[in-house]
N, CA, C and O atoms as a GROMACS GRO file, in nm:
protein
  364
    1UNK      N    1   0.186  -1.785  -1.156
    1UNK     CA    2   0.113  -1.827  -1.038
    1UNK      C    3  -0.028  -1.768  -1.047
    1UNK      O    4  -0.044  -1.650  -1.074
    2UNK      N    5  -0.128  -1.851  -1.025
    2UNK     CA    6  -0.266  -1.803  -1.039
    2UNK      C    7  -0.312  -1.726  -0.914
    2UNK      O    8  -0.249  -1.730  -0.809
    3UNK      N    9  -0.423  -1.657  -0.931
    3UNK     CA   10  -0.474  -1.570  -0.823
    3UNK      C   11  -0.519  -1.649  -0.701
    3UNK      O   12  -0.506  -1.601  -0.588
    4UNK      N   13  -0.573  -1.769  -0.722
    4UNK     CA   14  -0.617  -1.851  -0.608
    4UNK      C   15  -0.500  -1.884  -0.516
    4UNK      O   16  -0.511  -1.876  -0.394
    5UNK      N   17  -0.388  -1.921  -0.577
    5UNK     CA   18  -0.269  -1.956  -0.499
    5UNK      C   19  -0.213  -1.834  -0.427
    5UNK      O   20  -0.173  -1.842  -0.311
    6UNK      N   21  -0.211  -1.720  -0.496
    6UNK     CA   22  -0.164  -1.595  -0.434
    6UNK      C   23  -0.251  -1.559  -0.313
    6UNK      O   24  -0.200  -1.520  -0.208
    7UNK      N   25  -0.382  -1.572  -0.330
    7UNK     CA   26  -0.474  -1.540  -0.219
    7UNK      C   27  -0.454  -1.635  -0.102
    7UNK      O   28  -0.456  -1.593   0.014
    8UNK      N   29  -0.434  -1.763  -0.132
    8UNK     CA   30  -0.412  -1.863  -0.026
    8UNK      C   31  -0.283  -1.833   0.050
    8UNK      O   32  -0.279  -1.843   0.173
    9UNK      N   33  -0.176  -1.798  -0.024
    9UNK     CA   34  -0.048  -1.762   0.040
    9UNK      C   35  -0.068  -1.642   0.132
    9UNK      O   36  -0.019  -1.641   0.245
   10UNK      N   37  -0.139  -1.542   0.084
   10UNK     CA   38  -0.163  -1.421   0.163
   10UNK      C   39  -0.246  -1.452   0.288
   10UNK      O   40  -0.217  -1.400   0.396
   11UNK      N   41  -0.347  -1.536   0.273
   11UNK     CA   42  -0.430  -1.574   0.389
   11UNK      C   43  -0.348  -1.646   0.495
   11UNK      O   44  -0.360  -1.616   0.614
   12UNK      N   45  -0.264  -1.740   0.452
   12UNK     CA   46  -0.183  -1.815   0.547
   12UNK      C   47  -0.082  -1.724   0.617
   12UNK      O   48  -0.054  -1.742   0.736
   13UNK      N   49  -0.027  -1.628   0.544
   13UNK     CA   50   0.069  -1.534   0.604
   13UNK      C   51  -0.001  -1.448   0.710
   13UNK      O   52   0.056  -1.420   0.815
   14UNK      N   53  -0.125  -1.407   0.681
   14UNK     CA   54  -0.200  -1.327   0.778
   14UNK      C   55  -0.235  -1.408   0.903
   14UNK      O   56  -0.254  -1.352   1.010
   15UNK      N   57  -0.244  -1.540   0.887
   15UNK     CA   58  -0.269  -1.627   1.002
   15UNK      C   59  -0.142  -1.648   1.086
   15UNK      O   60  -0.148  -1.709   1.193
   16UNK      N   61  -0.029  -1.599   1.036
   16UNK     CA   62   0.095  -1.609   1.112
   16UNK      C   63   0.188  -1.720   1.067
   16UNK      O   64   0.288  -1.746   1.133
   17UNK      N   65   0.156  -1.786   0.957
   17UNK     CA   66   0.242  -1.893   0.907
   17UNK      C   67   0.370  -1.833   0.849
   17UNK      O   68   0.369  -1.722   0.796
   18UNK      N   69   0.480  -1.905   0.860
   18UNK     CA   70   0.607  -1.864   0.801
   18UNK      C   71   0.619  -1.914   0.658
   18UNK      O   72   0.534  -1.990   0.611
   19UNK      N   73   0.726  -1.872   0.589
   19UNK     CA   74   0.749  -1.911   0.450
   19UNK      C   75   0.754  -2.062   0.434
   19UNK      O   76   0.691  -2.118   0.345
   20UNK      N   77   0.831  -2.128   0.520
   20UNK     CA   78   0.849  -2.273   0.508
   20UNK      C   79   0.718  -2.347   0.530
   20UNK      O   80   0.687  -2.443   0.459
   21UNK      N   81   0.643  -2.304   0.629
   21UNK     CA   82   0.517  -2.373   0.660
   21UNK      C   83   0.415  -2.354   0.547
   21UNK      O   84   0.343  -2.446   0.511
   22UNK      N   85   0.409  -2.232   0.493
   22UNK     CA   86   0.319  -2.206   0.380
   22UNK      C   87   0.360  -2.292   0.261
   22UNK      O   88   0.275  -2.352   0.195
   23UNK      N   89   0.490  -2.297   0.234
   23UNK     CA   90   0.540  -2.376   0.122
   23UNK      C   91   0.505  -2.524   0.138
   23UNK      O   92   0.465  -2.590   0.042
   24UNK      N   93   0.518  -2.574   0.259
   24UNK     CA   94   0.487  -2.714   0.286
   24UNK      C   95   0.337  -2.740   0.268
   24UNK      O   96   0.298  -2.842   0.210
   25UNK      N   97   0.254  -2.649   0.318
   25UNK     CA   98   0.108  -2.664   0.307
   25UNK      C   99   0.062  -2.667   0.161
   25UNK      O  100  -0.028  -2.744   0.124
   26UNK      N  101   0.125  -2.582   0.077
   26UNK     CA  102   0.079  -2.567  -0.061
   26UNK      C  103   0.165  -2.643  -0.162
   26UNK      O  104   0.140  -2.637  -0.282
   27UNK      N  105   0.266  -2.715  -0.113
   27UNK     CA  106   0.356  -2.795  -0.198
   27UNK      C  107   0.428  -2.711  -0.303
   27UNK      O  108   0.434  -2.748  -0.421
   28UNK      N  109   0.481  -2.597  -0.259
   28UNK     CA  110   0.565  -2.513  -0.346
   28UNK      C  111   0.691  -2.478  -0.269
   28UNK      O  112   0.703  -2.512  -0.151
   29UNK      N  113   0.786  -2.412  -0.333
   29UNK     CA  114   0.911  -2.379  -0.266
   29UNK      C  115   0.894  -2.256  -0.177
   29UNK      O  116   0.807  -2.173  -0.199
   30UNK      N  117   0.980  -2.248  -0.076
   30UNK     CA  118   0.976  -2.134   0.016
   30UNK      C  119   1.014  -2.005  -0.057
   30UNK      O  120   0.961  -1.898  -0.026
   31UNK      N  121   1.104  -2.014  -0.154
   31UNK     CA  122   1.143  -1.894  -0.229
   31UNK      C  123   1.027  -1.842  -0.314
   31UNK      O  124   1.014  -1.721  -0.333
   32UNK      N  125   0.943  -1.932  -0.364
   32UNK     CA  126   0.825  -1.889  -0.440
   32UNK      C  127   0.727  -1.816  -0.349
   32UNK      O  128   0.665  -1.717  -0.389
   33UNK      N  129   0.713  -1.864  -0.227
   33UNK     CA  130   0.626  -1.799  -0.129
   33UNK      C  131   0.680  -1.660  -0.095
   33UNK      O  132   0.605  -1.563  -0.092
   34UNK      N  133   0.809  -1.652  -0.070
   34UNK     CA  134   0.873  -1.525  -0.034
   34UNK      C  135   0.857  -1.424  -0.148
   34UNK      O  136   0.823  -1.307  -0.125
   35UNK      N  137   0.882  -1.469  -0.271
   35UNK     CA  138   0.870  -1.382  -0.388
   35UNK      C  139   0.726  -1.332  -0.404
   35UNK      O  140   0.704  -1.213  -0.429
   36UNK      N  141   0.629  -1.421  -0.390
   36UNK     CA  142   0.488  -1.385  -0.404
   36UNK      C  143   0.447  -1.282  -0.299
   36UNK      O  144   0.379  -1.185  -0.331
   37UNK      N  145   0.488  -1.304  -0.175
   37UNK     CA  146   0.453  -1.209  -0.068
   37UNK      C  147   0.521  -1.074  -0.090
   37UNK      O  148   0.462  -0.970  -0.060
   38UNK      N  149   0.642  -1.074  -0.142
   38UNK     CA  150   0.712  -0.949  -0.170
   38UNK      C  151   0.638  -0.872  -0.279
   38UNK      O  152   0.625  -0.750  -0.270
   39UNK      N  153   0.590  -0.941  -0.381
   39UNK     CA  154   0.517  -0.875  -0.489
   39UNK      C  155   0.384  -0.820  -0.438
   39UNK      O  156   0.344  -0.710  -0.476
   40UNK      N  157   0.315  -0.895  -0.353
   40UNK     CA  158   0.188  -0.848  -0.297
   40UNK      C  159   0.210  -0.722  -0.214
   40UNK      O  160   0.134  -0.626  -0.227
   41UNK      N  161   0.314  -0.722  -0.131
   41UNK     CA  162   0.344  -0.605  -0.048
   41UNK      C  163   0.384  -0.486  -0.134
   41UNK      O  164   0.347  -0.372  -0.104
   42UNK      N  165   0.458  -0.511  -0.240
   42UNK     CA  166   0.502  -0.405  -0.330
   42UNK      C  167   0.381  -0.341  -0.398
   42UNK      O  168   0.375  -0.218  -0.412
   43UNK      N  169   0.285  -0.422  -0.441
   43UNK     CA  170   0.165  -0.370  -0.506
   43UNK      C  171   0.082  -0.289  -0.408
   43UNK      O  172   0.023  -0.188  -0.446
   44UNK      N  173   0.076  -0.331  -0.282
   44UNK     CA  174   0.001  -0.257  -0.180
   44UNK      C  175   0.062  -0.120  -0.156
   44UNK      O  176  -0.010  -0.023  -0.131
   45UNK      N  177   0.194  -0.111  -0.163
   45UNK     CA  178   0.262   0.016  -0.139
   45UNK      C  179   0.236   0.116  -0.251
   45UNK      O  180   0.242   0.236  -0.229
   46UNK      N  181   0.207   0.067  -0.372
   46UNK     CA  182   0.184   0.156  -0.484
   46UNK      C  183   0.045   0.219  -0.482
   46UNK      O  184   0.022   0.318  -0.551
   47UNK      N  185  -0.046   0.163  -0.406
   47UNK     CA  186  -0.182   0.216  -0.398
   47UNK      C  187  -0.193   0.306  -0.275
   47UNK      O  188  -0.156   0.267  -0.165
   48UNK      N  189  -0.245   0.427  -0.296
   48UNK     CA  190  -0.261   0.520  -0.185
   48UNK      C  191  -0.389   0.601  -0.206
   48UNK      O  192  -0.455   0.588  -0.310
   49UNK      N  193  -0.423   0.684  -0.111
   49UNK     CA  194  -0.541   0.770  -0.123
   49UNK      C  195  -0.498   0.916  -0.111
   49UNK      O  196  -0.402   0.949  -0.042
   50UNK      N  197  -0.572   1.001  -0.180
   50UNK     CA  198  -0.545   1.145  -0.178
   50UNK      C  199  -0.567   1.197  -0.036
   50UNK      O  200  -0.666   1.163   0.028
   51UNK      N  201  -0.475   1.279   0.011
   51UNK     CA  202  -0.481   1.333   0.146
   51UNK      C  203  -0.599   1.429   0.164
   51UNK      O  204  -0.646   1.449   0.276
   52UNK      N  205  -0.646   1.489   0.054
   52UNK     CA  206  -0.754   1.587   0.064
   52UNK      C  207  -0.892   1.527   0.034
   52UNK      O  208  -0.984   1.541   0.115
   53UNK      N  209  -0.906   1.458  -0.081
   53UNK     CA  210  -1.040   1.412  -0.121
   53UNK      C  211  -1.062   1.263  -0.099
   53UNK      O  212  -1.177   1.218  -0.104
   54UNK      N  213  -0.957   1.185  -0.076
   54UNK     CA  214  -0.973   1.043  -0.046
   54UNK      C  215  -0.983   0.952  -0.166
   54UNK      O  216  -1.008   0.832  -0.149
   55UNK      N  217  -0.965   1.003  -0.287
   55UNK     CA  218  -0.969   0.919  -0.406
   55UNK      C  219  -0.848   0.827  -0.405
   55UNK      O  220  -0.737   0.869  -0.373
   56UNK      N  221  -0.870   0.699  -0.441
   56UNK     CA  222  -0.756   0.608  -0.446
   56UNK      C  223  -0.680   0.628  -0.576
   56UNK      O  224  -0.740   0.655  -0.680
   57UNK      N  225  -0.548   0.614  -0.569
   57UNK     CA  226  -0.464   0.636  -0.687
   57UNK      C  227  -0.343   0.545  -0.678
   57UNK      O  228  -0.308   0.496  -0.571
   58UNK      N  229  -0.279   0.523  -0.791
   58UNK     CA  230  -0.161   0.438  -0.796
   58UNK      C  231  -0.038   0.523  -0.819
   58UNK      O  232  -0.039   0.614  -0.902
   59UNK      N  233   0.067   0.495  -0.745
   59UNK     CA  234   0.193   0.563  -0.764
   59UNK      C  235   0.277   0.485  -0.864
   59UNK      O  236   0.250   0.368  -0.891
   60UNK      N  237   0.377   0.550  -0.920
   60UNK     CA  238   0.466   0.487  -1.015
   60UNK      C  239   0.578   0.418  -0.937
   60UNK      O  240   0.637   0.478  -0.848
   61UNK      N  241   0.606   0.292  -0.972
   61UNK     CA  242   0.711   0.217  -0.903
   61UNK      C  243   0.846   0.285  -0.925
   61UNK      O  244   0.878   0.325  -1.037
   62UNK      N  245   0.922   0.298  -0.820
   62UNK     CA  246   1.054   0.360  -0.829
   62UNK      C  247   1.052   0.511  -0.810
   62UNK      O  248   1.157   0.574  -0.805
   63UNK      N  249   0.934   0.568  -0.798
   63UNK     CA  250   0.921   0.712  -0.775
   63UNK      C  251   0.863   0.736  -0.636
   63UNK      O  252   0.822   0.642  -0.568
   64UNK      N  253   0.860   0.862  -0.596
   64UNK     CA  254   0.804   0.898  -0.467
   64UNK      C  255   0.654   0.868  -0.464
   64UNK      O  256   0.585   0.886  -0.565
   65UNK      N  257   0.603   0.823  -0.350
   65UNK     CA  258   0.462   0.789  -0.335
   65UNK      C  259   0.376   0.914  -0.349
   65UNK      O  260   0.407   1.018  -0.291
   66UNK      N  261   0.268   0.904  -0.427
   66UNK     CA  262   0.177   1.017  -0.447
   66UNK      C  263   0.101   1.045  -0.318
   66UNK      O  264   0.060   0.953  -0.248
   67UNK      N  265   0.082   1.172  -0.289
   67UNK     CA  266   0.008   1.213  -0.170
   67UNK      C  267  -0.125   1.277  -0.210
   67UNK      O  268  -0.225   1.259  -0.141
   68UNK      N  269  -0.126   1.351  -0.320
   68UNK     CA  270  -0.246   1.418  -0.369
   68UNK      C  271  -0.275   1.374  -0.512
   68UNK      O  272  -0.183   1.343  -0.588
   69UNK      N  273  -0.404   1.372  -0.548
   69UNK     CA  274  -0.441   1.328  -0.682
   69UNK      C  275  -0.423   1.439  -0.786
   69UNK      O  276  -0.409   1.410  -0.905
   70UNK      N  277  -0.423   1.565  -0.742
   70UNK     CA  278  -0.409   1.677  -0.836
   70UNK      C  279  -0.352   1.798  -0.764
   70UNK      O  280  -0.344   1.802  -0.641
   71UNK      N  281  -0.312   1.897  -0.844
   71UNK     CA  282  -0.263   2.022  -0.786
   71UNK      C  283  -0.374   2.093  -0.709
   71UNK      O  284  -0.349   2.155  -0.605
   72UNK      N  285  -0.496   2.083  -0.759
   72UNK     CA  286  -0.610   2.147  -0.692
   72UNK      C  287  -0.627   2.093  -0.550
   72UNK      O  288  -0.644   2.170  -0.455
   73UNK      N  289  -0.621   1.961  -0.536
   73UNK     CA  290  -0.633   1.901  -0.402
   73UNK      C  291  -0.517   1.943  -0.313
   73UNK      O  292  -0.535   1.972  -0.194
   74UNK      N  293  -0.398   1.948  -0.371
   74UNK     CA  294  -0.281   1.988  -0.293
   74UNK      C  295  -0.298   2.132  -0.245
   74UNK      O  296  -0.273   2.160  -0.128
   75UNK      N  297  -0.340   2.223  -0.331
   75UNK     CA  298  -0.360   2.362  -0.293
   75UNK      C  299  -0.470   2.376  -0.188
   75UNK      O  300  -0.454   2.448  -0.090
   76UNK      N  301  -0.581   2.306  -0.210
   76UNK     CA  302  -0.692   2.311  -0.115
   76UNK      C  303  -0.649   2.262   0.022
   76UNK      O  304  -0.681   2.325   0.124
   77UNK      N  305  -0.578   2.151   0.026
   77UNK     CA  306  -0.532   2.094   0.154
   77UNK      C  307  -0.438   2.192   0.224
   77UNK      O  308  -0.451   2.216   0.344
   78UNK      N  309  -0.343   2.248   0.148
   78UNK     CA  310  -0.246   2.338   0.208
   78UNK      C  311  -0.314   2.464   0.261
   78UNK      O  312  -0.284   2.509   0.371
   79UNK      N  313  -0.407   2.521   0.184
   79UNK     CA  314  -0.477   2.641   0.228
   79UNK      C  315  -0.562   2.614   0.352
   79UNK      O  316  -0.566   2.696   0.444
   80UNK      N  317  -0.629   2.500   0.356
   80UNK     CA  318  -0.710   2.462   0.472
   80UNK      C  319  -0.621   2.445   0.594
   80UNK      O  320  -0.654   2.494   0.703
   81UNK      N  321  -0.510   2.376   0.578
   81UNK     CA  322  -0.417   2.354   0.689
   81UNK      C  323  -0.359   2.487   0.737
   81UNK      O  324  -0.346   2.510   0.857
   82UNK      N  325  -0.324   2.573   0.642
   82UNK     CA  326  -0.266   2.703   0.677
   82UNK      C  327  -0.366   2.787   0.756
   82UNK      O  328  -0.329   2.852   0.854
   83UNK      N  329  -0.494   2.786   0.714
   83UNK     CA  330  -0.598   2.862   0.787
   83UNK      C  331  -0.616   2.808   0.928
   83UNK      O  332  -0.631   2.885   1.023
   84UNK      N  333  -0.616   2.674   0.942
   84UNK     CA  334  -0.632   2.614   1.075
   84UNK      C  335  -0.515   2.650   1.166
   84UNK      O  336  -0.534   2.684   1.282
   85UNK      N  337  -0.393   2.643   1.112
   85UNK     CA  338  -0.275   2.676   1.191
   85UNK      C  339  -0.276   2.823   1.231
   85UNK      O  340  -0.241   2.858   1.344
   86UNK      N  341  -0.316   2.909   1.139
   86UNK     CA  342  -0.320   3.052   1.166
   86UNK      C  343  -0.427   3.083   1.271
   86UNK      O  344  -0.408   3.169   1.357
   87UNK      N  345  -0.539   3.012   1.262
   87UNK     CA  346  -0.650   3.031   1.356
   87UNK      C  347  -0.609   2.991   1.498
   87UNK      O  348  -0.650   3.054   1.595
   88UNK      N  349  -0.530   2.886   1.509
   88UNK     CA  350  -0.488   2.837   1.640
   88UNK      C  351  -0.361   2.905   1.691
   88UNK      O  352  -0.315   2.878   1.802
   89UNK      N  353  -0.304   2.994   1.610
   89UNK     CA  354  -0.188   3.068   1.653
   89UNK      C  355  -0.059   2.988   1.657
   89UNK      O  356   0.033   3.022   1.731
   90UNK      N  357  -0.050   2.881   1.578
   90UNK     CA  358   0.071   2.800   1.581
   90UNK      C  359   0.174   2.847   1.480
   90UNK      O  360   0.288   2.803   1.484
   91UNK      N  361   0.135   2.939   1.390
   91UNK     CA  362   0.231   2.988   1.291
   91UNK      C  363   0.301   3.111   1.336
   91UNK      O  364   0.386   3.164   1.263
   0.00000   0.00000   0.00000
């Protein structure tokens, strides 16, 4: 399936069209529409941003979603959060 068709399917879904209506509009099967939308959603779930620095990164399919891009960012975020919590007396 080419990118133009994938984009058109995604646009119609965002407009609120259902699988059958999209399939009818584009002259393809409803199962092809469902499969394409599932793949698009799956790809979106694999892309995330680092909680500390905001760099975008891709997670590995079938594994836990990445939260930090590196150990340095993870340590920095944790230390910053720990200082804020300690400062506010919540720990």
